One Martini backbone bead per residue (centre of mass of N, CA, C, O) as a GRO file, in nm:
protein
  461
    1UNK     BB    1  -0.120  -4.653  -0.721
    2UNK     BB    2   0.114  -4.510  -0.500
    3UNK     BB    3   0.007  -4.244  -0.279
    4UNK     BB    4   0.126  -3.920  -0.158
    5UNK     BB    5  -0.026  -3.659   0.044
    6UNK     BB    6   0.102  -3.340   0.143
    7UNK     BB    7  -0.155  -3.203   0.257
    8UNK     BB    8  -0.511  -3.091   0.363
    9UNK     BB    9  -0.626  -2.895   0.187
   10UNK     BB   10  -0.790  -2.824  -0.081
   11UNK     BB   11  -0.588  -2.963  -0.273
   12UNK     BB   12  -0.496  -3.218  -0.119
   13UNK     BB   13  -0.771  -3.348  -0.051
   14UNK     BB   14  -0.891  -3.359  -0.333
   15UNK     BB   15  -0.664  -3.518  -0.462
   16UNK     BB   16  -0.670  -3.768  -0.278
   17UNK     BB   17  -0.968  -3.848  -0.310
   18UNK     BB   18  -0.978  -3.867  -0.625
   19UNK     BB   19  -0.749  -4.077  -0.660
   20UNK     BB   20  -0.894  -4.295  -0.497
   21UNK     BB   21  -1.155  -4.311  -0.670
   22UNK     BB   22  -0.982  -4.406  -0.942
   23UNK     BB   23  -0.779  -4.645  -0.775
   24UNK     BB   24  -0.585  -4.544  -0.573
   25UNK     BB   25  -0.329  -4.559  -0.316
   26UNK     BB   26  -0.392  -4.342  -0.037
   27UNK     BB   27  -0.189  -4.108   0.151
   28UNK     BB   28  -0.254  -3.866   0.396
   29UNK     BB   29  -0.064  -3.582   0.515
   30UNK     BB   30  -0.057  -3.432   0.852
   31UNK     BB   31   0.051  -3.221   1.133
   32UNK     BB   32  -0.251  -3.218   1.227
   33UNK     BB   33  -0.391  -3.412   1.459
   34UNK     BB   34  -0.690  -3.319   1.468
   35UNK     BB   35  -0.739  -3.336   1.165
   36UNK     BB   36  -0.673  -3.635   1.133
   37UNK     BB   37  -0.893  -3.742   1.323
   38UNK     BB   38  -1.128  -3.630   1.164
   39UNK     BB   39  -1.064  -3.788   0.897
   40UNK     BB   40  -1.061  -4.076   1.026
   41UNK     BB   41  -1.383  -4.034   1.090
   42UNK     BB   42  -1.496  -3.908   0.796
   43UNK     BB   43  -1.427  -3.597   0.810
   44UNK     BB   44  -1.439  -3.290   0.669
   45UNK     BB   45  -1.265  -2.975   0.709
   46UNK     BB   46  -1.421  -2.901   0.444
   47UNK     BB   47  -1.615  -2.725   0.209
   48UNK     BB   48  -1.715  -2.953  -0.061
   49UNK     BB   49  -1.881  -3.059  -0.308
   50UNK     BB   50  -1.873  -3.421  -0.274
   51UNK     BB   51  -1.631  -3.495  -0.082
   52UNK     BB   52  -1.740  -3.663   0.160
   53UNK     BB   53  -1.851  -3.903  -0.002
   54UNK     BB   54  -1.582  -3.991  -0.134
   55UNK     BB   55  -1.422  -4.027   0.123
   56UNK     BB   56  -1.591  -4.252   0.254
   57UNK     BB   57  -1.580  -4.464   0.023
   58UNK     BB   58  -1.266  -4.491   0.010
   59UNK     BB   59  -1.231  -4.584   0.302
   60UNK     BB   60  -1.416  -4.836   0.288
   61UNK     BB   61  -1.225  -4.952   0.037
   62UNK     BB   62  -0.909  -4.894   0.126
   63UNK     BB   63  -0.781  -4.618  -0.047
   64UNK     BB   64  -0.793  -4.430   0.228
   65UNK     BB   65  -0.560  -4.240   0.427
   66UNK     BB   66  -0.461  -4.107   0.756
   67UNK     BB   67  -0.169  -3.907   0.863
   68UNK     BB   68   0.127  -3.783   1.064
   69UNK     BB   69   0.329  -3.983   0.913
   70UNK     BB   70   0.571  -3.920   0.692
   71UNK     BB   71   0.726  -4.183   0.664
   72UNK     BB   72   0.487  -4.356   0.576
   73UNK     BB   73   0.417  -4.196   0.319
   74UNK     BB   74   0.692  -4.218   0.172
   75UNK     BB   75   0.706  -4.532   0.168
   76UNK     BB   76   0.439  -4.571   0.008
   77UNK     BB   77   0.514  -4.375  -0.221
   78UNK     BB   78   0.577  -4.322  -0.571
   79UNK     BB   79   0.394  -4.065  -0.530
   80UNK     BB   80   0.470  -3.723  -0.423
   81UNK     BB   81   0.274  -3.476  -0.281
   82UNK     BB   82   0.296  -3.125  -0.266
   83UNK     BB   83   0.019  -2.954  -0.058
   84UNK     BB   84   0.104  -2.684   0.065
   85UNK     BB   85   0.119  -2.381   0.179
   86UNK     BB   86   0.166  -2.033   0.010
   87UNK     BB   87   0.164  -1.769   0.157
   88UNK     BB   88   0.169  -1.438   0.177
   89UNK     BB   89   0.373  -1.189   0.211
   90UNK     BB   90   0.403  -0.852   0.253
   91UNK     BB   91   0.567  -0.841  -0.033
   92UNK     BB   92   0.421  -1.101  -0.209
   93UNK     BB   93   0.573  -1.327  -0.139
   94UNK     BB   94   0.616  -1.654  -0.106
   95UNK     BB   95   0.568  -1.890   0.148
   96UNK     BB   96   0.810  -2.176   0.155
   97UNK     BB   97   0.854  -2.329   0.434
   98UNK     BB   98   0.665  -2.578   0.397
   99UNK     BB   99   0.799  -2.693   0.150
  100UNK     BB  100   1.078  -2.723   0.275
  101UNK     BB  101   1.001  -2.915   0.507
  102UNK     BB  102   0.895  -3.142   0.325
  103UNK     BB  103   1.144  -3.189   0.149
  104UNK     BB  104   1.329  -3.259   0.385
  105UNK     BB  105   1.153  -3.495   0.489
  106UNK     BB  106   1.174  -3.671   0.242
  107UNK     BB  107   1.483  -3.704   0.249
  108UNK     BB  108   1.477  -3.840   0.545
  109UNK     BB  109   1.270  -4.096   0.418
  110UNK     BB  110   1.404  -4.227   0.200
  111UNK     BB  111   1.387  -4.595   0.081
  112UNK     BB  112   1.406  -4.640  -0.194
  113UNK     BB  113   1.337  -4.614  -0.493
  114UNK     BB  114   1.141  -4.468  -0.720
  115UNK     BB  115   1.054  -4.114  -0.725
  116UNK     BB  116   0.782  -3.878  -0.743
  117UNK     BB  117   0.797  -3.529  -0.704
  118UNK     BB  118   0.515  -3.313  -0.646
  119UNK     BB  119   0.421  -2.992  -0.736
  120UNK     BB  120   0.110  -2.855  -0.615
  121UNK     BB  121   0.201  -2.617  -0.519
  122UNK     BB  122   0.222  -2.275  -0.532
  123UNK     BB  123   0.525  -2.181  -0.679
  124UNK     BB  124   0.794  -2.040  -0.751
  125UNK     BB  125   0.985  -1.979  -1.001
  126UNK     BB  126   1.222  -2.250  -0.968
  127UNK     BB  127   1.135  -2.473  -0.745
  128UNK     BB  128   1.217  -2.748  -0.854
  129UNK     BB  129   1.525  -2.726  -0.803
  130UNK     BB  130   1.498  -2.649  -0.505
  131UNK     BB  131   1.362  -2.909  -0.407
  132UNK     BB  132   1.586  -3.097  -0.487
  133UNK     BB  133   1.797  -2.972  -0.299
  134UNK     BB  134   1.641  -3.022  -0.031
  135UNK     BB  135   1.625  -3.327  -0.052
  136UNK     BB  136   1.931  -3.369  -0.060
  137UNK     BB  137   1.979  -3.246   0.217
  138UNK     BB  138   1.811  -3.458   0.371
  139UNK     BB  139   1.987  -3.697   0.296
  140UNK     BB  140   2.253  -3.594   0.412
  141UNK     BB  141   2.155  -3.556   0.705
  142UNK     BB  142   2.085  -3.852   0.751
  143UNK     BB  143   2.366  -3.970   0.708
  144UNK     BB  144   2.511  -3.798   0.925
  145UNK     BB  145   2.338  -3.898   1.162
  146UNK     BB  146   2.416  -4.196   1.147
  147UNK     BB  147   2.724  -4.161   1.173
  148UNK     BB  148   2.710  -3.990   1.439
  149UNK     BB  149   2.567  -4.251   1.590
  150UNK     BB  150   2.776  -4.500   1.481
  151UNK     BB  151   2.724  -4.581   1.203
  152UNK     BB  152   2.805  -4.736   0.942
  153UNK     BB  153   2.848  -4.645   0.616
  154UNK     BB  154   2.690  -4.894   0.497
  155UNK     BB  155   2.400  -4.799   0.613
  156UNK     BB  156   2.380  -4.558   0.377
  157UNK     BB  157   2.360  -4.701   0.089
  158UNK     BB  158   2.027  -4.728   0.073
  159UNK     BB  159   2.029  -4.414   0.040
  160UNK     BB  160   1.866  -4.283  -0.215
  161UNK     BB  161   1.857  -4.051  -0.519
  162UNK     BB  162   1.575  -4.168  -0.669
  163UNK     BB  163   1.455  -3.881  -0.827
  164UNK     BB  164   1.183  -3.661  -0.928
  165UNK     BB  165   1.065  -3.346  -1.041
  166UNK     BB  166   0.725  -3.220  -1.057
  167UNK     BB  167   0.511  -3.001  -1.225
  168UNK     BB  168   0.149  -2.980  -1.105
  169UNK     BB  169  -0.077  -2.779  -1.156
  170UNK     BB  170  -0.365  -2.627  -1.035
  171UNK     BB  171  -0.738  -2.570  -1.149
  172UNK     BB  172  -0.918  -2.517  -0.898
  173UNK     BB  173  -1.248  -2.455  -0.792
  174UNK     BB  174  -1.407  -2.336  -0.553
  175UNK     BB  175  -1.705  -2.544  -0.538
  176UNK     BB  176  -1.566  -2.734  -0.805
  177UNK     BB  177  -1.322  -2.938  -0.754
  178UNK     BB  178  -1.429  -3.218  -0.821
  179UNK     BB  179  -1.523  -3.160  -1.104
  180UNK     BB  180  -1.244  -3.056  -1.212
  181UNK     BB  181  -1.091  -3.322  -1.172
  182UNK     BB  182  -1.290  -3.495  -1.374
  183UNK     BB  183  -1.302  -3.207  -1.576
  184UNK     BB  184  -1.053  -3.114  -1.734
  185UNK     BB  185  -0.893  -2.901  -1.957
  186UNK     BB  186  -0.604  -2.973  -1.828
  187UNK     BB  187  -0.267  -3.116  -1.811
  188UNK     BB  188   0.026  -3.023  -1.627
  189UNK     BB  189   0.373  -3.116  -1.710
  190UNK     BB  190   0.689  -3.069  -1.536
  191UNK     BB  191   0.990  -3.196  -1.697
  192UNK     BB  192   1.320  -3.358  -1.780
  193UNK     BB  193   1.186  -3.655  -1.739
  194UNK     BB  194   1.028  -3.912  -1.899
  195UNK     BB  195   0.977  -4.102  -1.659
  196UNK     BB  196   0.804  -3.905  -1.491
  197UNK     BB  197   0.587  -3.852  -1.704
  198UNK     BB  198   0.491  -4.144  -1.730
  199UNK     BB  199   0.388  -4.174  -1.440
  200UNK     BB  200   0.179  -3.942  -1.458
  201UNK     BB  201   0.017  -4.058  -1.696
  202UNK     BB  202  -0.069  -4.310  -1.542
  203UNK     BB  203  -0.217  -4.172  -1.311
  204UNK     BB  204  -0.414  -3.992  -1.525
  205UNK     BB  205  -0.559  -4.179  -1.731
  206UNK     BB  206  -0.862  -4.179  -1.633
  207UNK     BB  207  -0.891  -3.870  -1.688
  208UNK     BB  208  -0.797  -3.848  -1.981
  209UNK     BB  209  -1.026  -4.074  -2.065
  210UNK     BB  210  -1.298  -3.996  -1.908
  211UNK     BB  211  -1.409  -4.214  -1.684
  212UNK     BB  212  -1.520  -3.958  -1.473
  213UNK     BB  213  -1.692  -3.798  -1.651
  214UNK     BB  214  -1.975  -3.641  -1.743
  215UNK     BB  215  -1.848  -3.663  -2.051
  216UNK     BB  216  -1.713  -3.948  -2.208
  217UNK     BB  217  -1.722  -3.844  -2.526
  218UNK     BB  218  -1.495  -3.680  -2.506
  219UNK     BB  219  -1.207  -3.591  -2.559
  220UNK     BB  220  -0.915  -3.602  -2.455
  221UNK     BB  221  -0.713  -3.477  -2.233
  222UNK     BB  222  -0.490  -3.244  -2.235
  223UNK     BB  223  -0.128  -3.283  -2.234
  224UNK     BB  224   0.110  -3.069  -2.092
  225UNK     BB  225   0.453  -3.060  -2.179
  226UNK     BB  226   0.719  -2.934  -1.976
  227UNK     BB  227   0.907  -2.753  -1.811
  228UNK     BB  228   0.927  -2.650  -1.497
  229UNK     BB  229   0.897  -2.336  -1.527
  230UNK     BB  230   0.655  -2.335  -1.724
  231UNK     BB  231   0.451  -2.473  -1.537
  232UNK     BB  232   0.463  -2.253  -1.319
  233UNK     BB  233   0.372  -2.020  -1.510
  234UNK     BB  234   0.092  -2.120  -1.593
  235UNK     BB  235  -0.044  -2.067  -1.323
  236UNK     BB  236   0.008  -1.763  -1.295
  237UNK     BB  237  -0.102  -1.674  -1.575
  238UNK     BB  238  -0.390  -1.772  -1.541
  239UNK     BB  239  -0.473  -1.604  -1.287
  240UNK     BB  240  -0.387  -1.326  -1.396
  241UNK     BB  241  -0.579  -1.321  -1.636
  242UNK     BB  242  -0.849  -1.352  -1.482
  243UNK     BB  243  -0.812  -1.106  -1.302
  244UNK     BB  244  -0.792  -0.905  -1.539
  245UNK     BB  245  -1.073  -0.961  -1.659
  246UNK     BB  246  -1.230  -0.862  -1.414
  247UNK     BB  247  -1.109  -0.577  -1.397
  248UNK     BB  248  -1.202  -0.490  -1.673
  249UNK     BB  249  -1.514  -0.515  -1.633
  250UNK     BB  250  -1.512  -0.316  -1.393
  251UNK     BB  251  -1.424  -0.072  -1.550
  252UNK     BB  252  -1.661  -0.075  -1.744
  253UNK     BB  253  -1.881  -0.049  -1.526
  254UNK     BB  254  -1.793   0.236  -1.424
  255UNK     BB  255  -1.857   0.368  -1.697
  256UNK     BB  256  -2.152   0.284  -1.725
  257UNK     BB  257  -2.253   0.445  -1.476
  258UNK     BB  258  -2.182   0.729  -1.624
  259UNK     BB  259  -2.339   0.669  -1.926
  260UNK     BB  260  -2.592   0.447  -1.909
  261UNK     BB  261  -2.498   0.163  -1.915
  262UNK     BB  262  -2.501  -0.206  -1.943
  263UNK     BB  263  -2.280  -0.449  -1.851
  264UNK     BB  264  -2.443  -0.707  -1.913
  265UNK     BB  265  -2.477  -0.637  -2.217
  266UNK     BB  266  -2.182  -0.595  -2.285
  267UNK     BB  267  -2.081  -0.878  -2.203
  268UNK     BB  268  -2.257  -1.032  -2.401
  269UNK     BB  269  -2.139  -0.902  -2.659
  270UNK     BB  270  -1.825  -0.974  -2.610
  271UNK     BB  271  -1.853  -1.287  -2.535
  272UNK     BB  272  -1.915  -1.383  -2.842
  273UNK     BB  273  -1.628  -1.354  -2.878
  274UNK     BB  274  -1.395  -1.602  -2.926
  275UNK     BB  275  -1.147  -1.426  -2.816
  276UNK     BB  276  -1.294  -1.386  -2.527
  277UNK     BB  277  -1.544  -1.470  -2.389
  278UNK     BB  278  -1.780  -1.507  -2.108
  279UNK     BB  279  -1.586  -1.560  -1.898
  280UNK     BB  280  -1.515  -1.337  -1.648
  281UNK     BB  281  -1.773  -1.104  -1.709
  282UNK     BB  282  -1.853  -1.036  -1.402
  283UNK     BB  283  -1.957  -0.784  -1.245
  284UNK     BB  284  -1.836  -0.616  -0.932
  285UNK     BB  285  -1.655  -0.631  -0.605
  286UNK     BB  286  -1.448  -0.841  -0.669
  287UNK     BB  287  -1.170  -1.025  -0.591
  288UNK     BB  288  -1.064  -1.329  -0.415
  289UNK     BB  289  -0.908  -1.532  -0.198
  290UNK     BB  290  -0.621  -1.758  -0.235
  291UNK     BB  291  -0.521  -1.703  -0.543
  292UNK     BB  292  -0.527  -1.433  -0.693
  293UNK     BB  293  -0.378  -1.247  -0.494
  294UNK     BB  294  -0.123  -1.425  -0.459
  295UNK     BB  295  -0.038  -1.471  -0.762
  296UNK     BB  296  -0.014  -1.180  -0.859
  297UNK     BB  297   0.195  -1.089  -0.645
  298UNK     BB  298   0.409  -1.306  -0.712
  299UNK     BB  299   0.454  -1.216  -1.008
  300UNK     BB  300   0.540  -0.931  -0.939
  301UNK     BB  301   0.784  -1.014  -0.766
  302UNK     BB  302   0.936  -1.168  -0.984
  303UNK     BB  303   0.963  -0.939  -1.184
  304UNK     BB  304   1.123  -0.756  -0.989
  305UNK     BB  305   1.367  -0.948  -0.944
  306UNK     BB  306   1.410  -0.922  -1.284
  307UNK     BB  307   1.359  -0.608  -1.373
  308UNK     BB  308   1.030  -0.592  -1.393
  309UNK     BB  309   0.746  -0.391  -1.483
  310UNK     BB  310   0.410  -0.494  -1.419
  311UNK     BB  311   0.166  -0.287  -1.506
  312UNK     BB  312  -0.090  -0.457  -1.554
  313UNK     BB  313  -0.088  -0.599  -1.275
  314UNK     BB  314  -0.107  -0.346  -1.107
  315UNK     BB  315  -0.384  -0.260  -1.221
  316UNK     BB  316  -0.542  -0.506  -1.133
  317UNK     BB  317  -0.508  -0.453  -0.829
  318UNK     BB  318  -0.613  -0.160  -0.816
  319UNK     BB  319  -0.899  -0.208  -0.924
  320UNK     BB  320  -0.982  -0.413  -0.704
  321UNK     BB  321  -0.950  -0.229  -0.462
  322UNK     BB  322  -1.164  -0.021  -0.557
  323UNK     BB  323  -1.415  -0.210  -0.601
  324UNK     BB  324  -1.475  -0.254  -0.289
  325UNK     BB  325  -1.603   0.055  -0.271
  326UNK     BB  326  -1.864   0.072  -0.444
  327UNK     BB  327  -2.083  -0.009  -0.239
  328UNK     BB  328  -2.021   0.222  -0.046
  329UNK     BB  329  -2.086   0.454  -0.241
  330UNK     BB  330  -2.385   0.372  -0.282
  331UNK     BB  331  -2.468   0.400   0.012
  332UNK     BB  332  -2.399   0.704   0.033
  333UNK     BB  333  -2.594   0.800  -0.189
  334UNK     BB  334  -2.855   0.691  -0.035
  335UNK     BB  335  -2.781   0.750   0.296
  336UNK     BB  336  -2.527   0.907   0.328
  337UNK     BB  337  -2.503   0.882   0.637
  338UNK     BB  338  -2.377   0.589   0.814
  339UNK     BB  339  -2.405   0.678   1.084
  340UNK     BB  340  -2.637   0.464   1.252
  341UNK     BB  341  -2.658   0.252   1.043
  342UNK     BB  342  -2.798  -0.048   0.884
  343UNK     BB  343  -2.612  -0.323   0.740
  344UNK     BB  344  -2.667  -0.591   0.510
  345UNK     BB  345  -2.512  -0.907   0.437
  346UNK     BB  346  -2.514  -1.114   0.150
  347UNK     BB  347  -2.268  -1.272   0.234
  348UNK     BB  348  -1.905  -1.375   0.292
  349UNK     BB  349  -1.783  -1.532   0.098
  350UNK     BB  350  -1.592  -1.507  -0.194
  351UNK     BB  351  -1.779  -1.753  -0.275
  352UNK     BB  352  -1.966  -1.994  -0.367
  353UNK     BB  353  -1.946  -2.313  -0.229
  354UNK     BB  354  -1.797  -2.202   0.037
  355UNK     BB  355  -1.592  -2.132   0.351
  356UNK     BB  356  -1.414  -1.906   0.230
  357UNK     BB  357  -1.252  -1.592   0.371
  358UNK     BB  358  -1.019  -1.525   0.198
  359UNK     BB  359  -1.010  -1.214   0.087
  360UNK     BB  360  -1.289  -1.104   0.126
  361UNK     BB  361  -1.492  -0.843   0.044
  362UNK     BB  362  -1.652  -0.841   0.313
  363UNK     BB  363  -1.417  -0.747   0.496
  364UNK     BB  364  -1.392  -0.464   0.377
  365UNK     BB  365  -1.680  -0.371   0.435
  366UNK     BB  366  -1.678  -0.406   0.739
  367UNK     BB  367  -1.444  -0.215   0.799
  368UNK     BB  368  -1.567   0.045   0.663
  369UNK     BB  369  -1.838   0.054   0.815
  370UNK     BB  370  -1.716   0.076   1.095
  371UNK     BB  371  -1.557   0.339   1.044
  372UNK     BB  372  -1.848   0.493   0.973
  373UNK     BB  373  -2.066   0.376   1.205
  374UNK     BB  374  -2.189   0.113   1.129
  375UNK     BB  375  -2.412  -0.144   1.135
  376UNK     BB  376  -2.332  -0.499   1.105
  377UNK     BB  377  -2.477  -0.750   0.907
  378UNK     BB  378  -2.509  -1.120   0.847
  379UNK     BB  379  -2.559  -1.369   0.579
  380UNK     BB  380  -2.466  -1.727   0.550
  381UNK     BB  381  -2.515  -2.050   0.461
  382UNK     BB  382  -2.247  -2.144   0.613
  383UNK     BB  383  -2.149  -1.955   0.842
  384UNK     BB  384  -2.421  -1.945   1.007
  385UNK     BB  385  -2.420  -2.271   1.061
  386UNK     BB  386  -2.107  -2.340   1.156
  387UNK     BB  387  -1.951  -2.116   1.344
  388UNK     BB  388  -1.749  -1.961   1.154
  389UNK     BB  389  -1.579  -1.668   1.317
  390UNK     BB  390  -1.305  -1.629   1.233
  391UNK     BB  391  -1.222  -1.289   1.188
  392UNK     BB  392  -1.519  -1.187   1.282
  393UNK     BB  393  -1.545  -0.851   1.320
  394UNK     BB  394  -1.804  -0.618   1.336
  395UNK     BB  395  -2.033  -0.856   1.321
  396UNK     BB  396  -2.361  -0.982   1.277
  397UNK     BB  397  -2.455  -1.318   1.273
  398UNK     BB  398  -2.712  -1.453   1.113
  399UNK     BB  399  -2.955  -1.733   1.069
  400UNK     BB  400  -3.136  -1.546   0.872
  401UNK     BB  401  -3.262  -1.329   0.634
  402UNK     BB  402  -3.482  -1.190   0.814
  403UNK     BB  403  -3.298  -1.105   1.044
  404UNK     BB  404  -3.123  -0.933   0.869
  405UNK     BB  405  -3.345  -0.725   0.762
  406UNK     BB  406  -3.409  -0.639   1.037
  407UNK     BB  407  -3.355  -0.290   1.054
  408UNK     BB  408  -3.256  -0.215   0.779
  409UNK     BB  409  -3.127   0.030   0.537
  410UNK     BB  410  -2.954  -0.202   0.389
  411UNK     BB  411  -2.851  -0.416   0.121
  412UNK     BB  412  -2.575  -0.651   0.039
  413UNK     BB  413  -2.467  -0.831  -0.227
  414UNK     BB  414  -2.172  -1.040  -0.212
  415UNK     BB  415  -2.284  -1.341  -0.261
  416UNK     BB  416  -2.382  -1.578  -0.528
  417UNK     BB  417  -2.599  -1.752  -0.408
  418UNK     BB  418  -2.846  -1.948  -0.525
  419UNK     BB  419  -3.058  -1.907  -0.280
  420UNK     BB  420  -3.089  -1.587  -0.331
  421UNK     BB  421  -3.312  -1.602  -0.557
  422UNK     BB  422  -3.551  -1.737  -0.333
  423UNK     BB  423  -3.618  -1.526  -0.149
  424UNK     BB  424  -3.825  -1.330   0.072
  425UNK     BB  425  -3.831  -1.009  -0.031
  426UNK     BB  426  -4.098  -0.900   0.068
  427UNK     BB  427  -4.054  -0.950   0.369
  428UNK     BB  428  -3.781  -0.808   0.393
  429UNK     BB  429  -3.880  -0.526   0.315
  430UNK     BB  430  -4.089  -0.500   0.561
  431UNK     BB  431  -3.835  -0.509   0.782
  432UNK     BB  432  -3.728  -0.248   0.677
  433UNK     BB  433  -3.658   0.080   0.680
  434UNK     BB  434  -3.509   0.055   0.392
  435UNK     BB  435  -3.550  -0.067   0.056
  436UNK     BB  436  -3.224  -0.154  -0.014
  437UNK     BB  437  -3.031  -0.278  -0.305
  438UNK     BB  438  -2.699  -0.398  -0.337
  439UNK     BB  439  -2.574  -0.555  -0.626
  440UNK     BB  440  -2.250  -0.695  -0.622
  441UNK     BB  441  -2.331  -0.929  -0.879
  442UNK     BB  442  -2.567  -0.909  -1.074
  443UNK     BB  443  -2.797  -1.147  -0.975
  444UNK     BB  444  -3.058  -1.010  -0.956
  445UNK     BB  445  -3.388  -0.911  -1.009
  446UNK     BB  446  -3.488  -0.604  -1.071
  447UNK     BB  447  -3.796  -0.618  -1.130
  448UNK     BB  448  -3.870  -0.791  -0.883
  449UNK     BB  449  -3.764  -0.601  -0.657
  450UNK     BB  450  -3.926  -0.349  -0.742
  451UNK     BB  451  -4.206  -0.484  -0.707
  452UNK     BB  452  -4.129  -0.533  -0.383
  453UNK     BB  453  -3.991  -0.227  -0.306
  454UNK     BB  454  -3.717  -0.187  -0.418
  455UNK     BB  455  -3.409  -0.032  -0.429
  456UNK     BB  456  -3.204  -0.078  -0.715
  457UNK     BB  457  -2.841  -0.160  -0.727
  458UNK     BB  458  -2.588  -0.204  -0.935
  459UNK     BB  459  -2.308  -0.286  -1.146
  460UNK     BB  460  -2.314  -0.104  -1.426
  461UNK     BB  461  -2.660  -0.021  -1.456
   0.00000   0.00000   0.00000
């Protein structure tokens, strides 16, 4: 099928590359000329395991192109994905101006023939009908522009409004987005028109049939068909639930710290309950990234718009905000006055296997440590090597873990990168002023670190 993906952030680029890999003819559109040139040269603008290789192979086979020409993309695609950012405003409401601009642009370039316009961006509930309205406005403006330029009315007759809007939320995890695309738990399609649903089912057939899955013997991927608003709510409710689950186990961890229990053992015990499950029960210093904070706040804002106080979601946000200070509290307990002390952060990104620093807990730690007069150093496997330092002030980014440890009064593990399991902690301990490790993800081996001379403190342990 002919596909156009508008927006090449995490969601858009992964979607476009993976759809081209399974056999579709894809054009990805972005209004950033420099970014487009980079992608046209075969380079991915983001770090995501496996993405660059798939991108290059699809380009070589002629199934994947990049352009800044929206008109070209719209004319090419029978299915048009809107995958632009919807960042949070200070109120918590999603900023939908980029979605609006794309929808209006699609309307201005529709060229006849049936199109399915897919909301892949995480948009406020009710946006499906709103996008349809904006596309129609774009069509009307185009017709008026032609007539105003002196074109006869007959020239506007082939500008048809033959399209449907589908909500198709994404459930990709940064760091495993390619894997998640080929091995989805479910595919959600929201529309009121069976014709549009049929086109989307045709598009996703290779994924539904697990032709590109790690285990092709599994049953077909469930396809959940809903109305537009319900599909939009599925996305918000999913992320809000997972964020709540993390905040819950962090609450439990803070109680464990006070009563002498070990939250890792508690999580193992409750995770075996099939009604609960073991995923997202890893206590630590809180969640961050581009999805959880934005989506929980957006759902809170929507609830407030319709006169409902979502108290549980408010508590989820409040617990997470407090959790980011737990590592700081433990540093103060061990080092007392932090002014003049040097603290090293192991990891900067909000999670491993990504270069994403959006709303990362590390940023809160850096800010608070600076406020208290500490010197802050950091090492991250991606950030340290890539030179991506935008927005990183008040921290010295070191190029290797031993440079990080040198002269530190304590280390804080912020991001649970796999390679942090096998660092030379014995050598690192010998380079430190005091060998203290605050394990903000309960990721490292306490016996091993204590054997190497560290004073080890986890979260809720």
